[in-house]
C-alpha positions, 0 to 999 in steps of 0.5 A: 475426455477422462475415462473412468477406471475401476481403481477409485483411489487412482481416480482420486489422485488423477482428478486432483492432478487434473484439477491442479493442471487446470488451475495452473493454466488457469482454465476454468472451462476445463476445470468445470468439465473435470468437476462434471466428471467428478460428479458423474463418477461418484468421486464427490464424496472425497475430501481431497477432491473437494479441496482440489476443486476449491483450489481450482475455482479459486485460482481460476478467479471464480471465488463464489464457486470456490466458497460454495465448494468450501462450504460443502466440505465436511472435514476441512483442515487448516490448509483448506481454511488458509487457502480460502482466506487467502483467496479473499485477500488476494481478490481484495475482499478483505472483509470476507477474508477477515470474517472467514478467519473469525469463523476459523477461530470459532471452529476450534482449528488452530491457525498455522504460520501461513494463516497468520502471515496471510491475515497480518499481511492483509492488516498491513495492506489495510493499515488496520493496526487494531486488528493486527494487534489482536491477531498478535495477542492471539499468536502470543497466547497460543504460541508461535514459532519465532523463527517462522515467517509469521514473525516477519509478517508481524514486523511488516504489519507494524511497519506498514501501520506506522508503529515502529516501536512495536515493529522494532520490538518484534524484530529484536525478539526474533532469534534470527531475522530474515531479509523480509523483516530487515527490509520491512523495518528499513522501509517502515522507518523510511516511510514514517519520517525516520530516514536516519533509522532506516539507514542505520538498520541498512548498515546493520543488515550489511554488517550481519552478512545478510545480502540485501535485495532489490526491495531493500535498496528501494527502502534505503534509497527512499530514506536518502531521498527524504533526508536529502542525502545525495552523496550517500544515496548515489553511493548506495545506487551505484553499489547495487550493481558494482558491489552486490551484482544486482540489476537496477530496477525501475523503482531504483531509478525512480528513487534516485531521480526523486532524491536528485530532483528534490535536491535540485541536482537536475544535471546529474538526474538527466545524466542518469536518465540518459544512461538508463538500460530501460525506458523511464516509467511514469514514476520516474517522470513524476518524481522529476516533475515533483522536483521541478515544482520545488525548484521552479525548473520550467524547462525540465518540468515541461519535458517531464510533463510531456513524457507523462502526457504520452504515458497516461494522458488521462491522469489529472495530476500531471496537468495540475502539477504543471499548472502549479509550476506555471502559477508559481512563476506567475504565468497565468496564461499558461495555467489557462492553457492547461485548463483548456487542454484538460477540458478538450481532452475530457480530463477531470480532476476529482476533488481532493479528499481526506479521511480520518477513522475514529472509533471505526467511523470514517469521516471524509472532508473536502477543501473548505468543507462545512458539511460536517456536524462539527464544522464550527468547532473545526474552523474555530480550532483552525483559526486559533491554530493559524493565529498561534502559528503566525505569532510564532513566525510561521509564514504560509507558502502560497506559491502553489495555490492554483488561482490568481487571487490575493495572498489573503485569499490564498492563505484562507484556501490553505487553512481549510485544506481537506487534510487540515480539516481531517487532522483538526477533527481528529485532534478535537475528537480524541483525548489529549495525547492520542496519536493520530496516524495520517493517511491521505486518500485522494481517490476515496471509494467507500468499499476500500475502507469498509474494513473499518466497520468489520465486526470481527469478534476477536475477543474469541481469539 
């Protein structure tokens, strides 16, 4: 129990320290007891105390209480604003975070590099390039330190949103790029289908004298996997420990197994797995299973699937992938067994969904979906496209259609896959030459994408 002292100045810093300790644990109950003490002793008029209270509630997971305290504060500085905005982002409540950022701009208080970094990272996580560009424009107008990590956050945002031209431009304008910027650029190129550029920038990073870290190697190994560069990927993998003195992480192992499995080098993959210093995780086994699907390695696929069944028996993806492998081999009785196992275990595969956002409106499609108002136009476009592709010599791969039906029916199923429907709608609904940035969403939940409709009045920027 805290005892009151006549020294109010001492009390102010004492309770602030006590609140910080409660936040560090975190212990909401203790924090509330200190809050009660503050109210009883009349310290509730001090802005330092209010700030500490808001911080305590936020770190203890009581966001509503943190906001209540924040709203009662009269003299809020940029540190307080930034902390509250970041709490929303960390809690996944991006709309509220963006809304509060807009309130900050209207307040006349200038954001600092921490504020910009937090908002840009939220834009990156949401792949909201439109908003990120507006924040960038505001930063340019008010001026920001090009040496600050806000510049690094810009590179990260553009990379995550797939705009590698802008990411590279910001990177080159940064007087002294930090490791975060290098890594963001490398990972961005790897994830956006430009593995050669990712590898080129990794080599430039090494030449610059900057020491790569664990995350940097995930980016370059991923690039090697997408480019099929087995020897180079293995060299990078072994250099992590031998040249840079770092420890291999689960992500490094998953990347190298992905590379080897994609290339069909299963003996080398099994050799690395046998020598791992840690237990293989679900991502490694999933990478191996994916490679087995490409090359039809039934024996190893069964091993990988069994490992995944033990780790996450409720995940339908493993069952479906294994069933696909059986289907490719024409083993329909095994496909039926997989389906029965799913039924017995209560595992349900949710329909694959794909979405596309056009002018803030999100359009969702299922396979064979004809409920969209423009279904007729979409199907006509896909029909013409399919005909043109066949004329050019394209032959669809029907091996992974999970039904024992005729080839013609398999082709039709592939033609009206949810991803194709979404992309086709994007093409017919936008002017010619409009770039379409694609993202698959197999577990679509409306709240996850409500940011597309956030009316953040950034003309105020």
